[in-house]
C-alpha positions as CSV (number, residue, x, y, z in Angstrom):
1,M,0.0,0.0,0.0
2,S,1.3,3.4,-0.9
3,Y,1.1,6.6,1.1
4,L,1.1,10.2,-0.1
5,V,2.7,13.0,1.9
6,V,0.4,16.0,1.4
7,K,0.3,19.7,2.5
8,C,-2.9,21.3,3.8
9,P,-3.8,24.3,1.5
10,Y,-5.2,26.2,4.5
11,C,-2.6,26.0,7.2
12,G,0.4,24.4,5.5
13,D,0.6,21.4,7.8
14,V,2.1,18.2,6.4
15,R,0.7,14.8,6.9
16,A,0.4,11.4,5.2
17,V,-2.7,9.8,3.7
18,R,-3.3,6.5,2.0
19,A,-3.1,6.6,-1.8
20,G,-6.6,6.5,-3.2
21,V,-8.4,8.6,-0.6
22,K,-11.0,11.1,-1.8
23,S,-10.7,13.5,1.1
24,F,-8.9,13.9,4.4
25,Q,-9.0,16.1,7.5
26,C,-6.1,18.3,8.5
27,F,-4.9,17.4,12.0
28,N,-3.8,21.0,12.6
29,C,-6.7,23.2,11.5
30,G,-9.4,20.6,11.3
31,K,-10.6,21.4,7.8
32,R,-11.8,18.7,5.5
33,I,-9.8,18.8,2.2
34,V,-10.9,17.2,-1.1
35,F,-7.8,15.3,-2.4
36,S,-6.1,16.6,-5.5
37,L,-2.7,15.8,-7.0
38,G,-1.5,19.3,-6.5
39,L,-1.4,18.7,-2.7
40,V,1.1,15.8,-3.0
41,L,4.6,16.4,-1.9
42,Y,5.9,12.9,-2.0
43,K,4.9,9.2,-2.5
44,V,6.1,6.6,0.0
45,D,5.7,2.8,-0.7
46,D,7.2,1.5,2.6
47,K,4.9,2.1,5.5
48,R,7.8,2.2,8.0
49,L,9.3,5.2,6.3
50,V,6.2,7.4,6.4
51,P,6.9,9.1,9.8
52,Y,10.4,10.0,8.7
53,V,9.4,11.4,5.4
54,V,6.6,13.5,7.0
55,M,9.0,14.8,9.6
56,K,11.5,15.9,7.0
57,F,8.9,17.8,5.0
58,K,7.6,19.4,8.2
59,E,11.1,20.6,8.9
60,K,11.3,22.2,5.4
61,V,7.9,23.8,5.6
62,F,8.4,25.4,9.0
63,K,11.9,26.6,8.1
64,G,10.4,28.4,5.2
65,C,12.2,26.5,2.4
């Protein structure tokens, strides 16, 4: 199963969702977001790597890169 690292278009928070979802809720701002490919930052195929990839993208987002 693949996971997609996505960025909330409202608050900029980064999280992972399963590939194939139609919508997801942001953990930070609570908004329901309709999935689109434009939100995807990265695709992860190994479930064990998901937390590390999300953490790396959060570091980049909050550093302003």
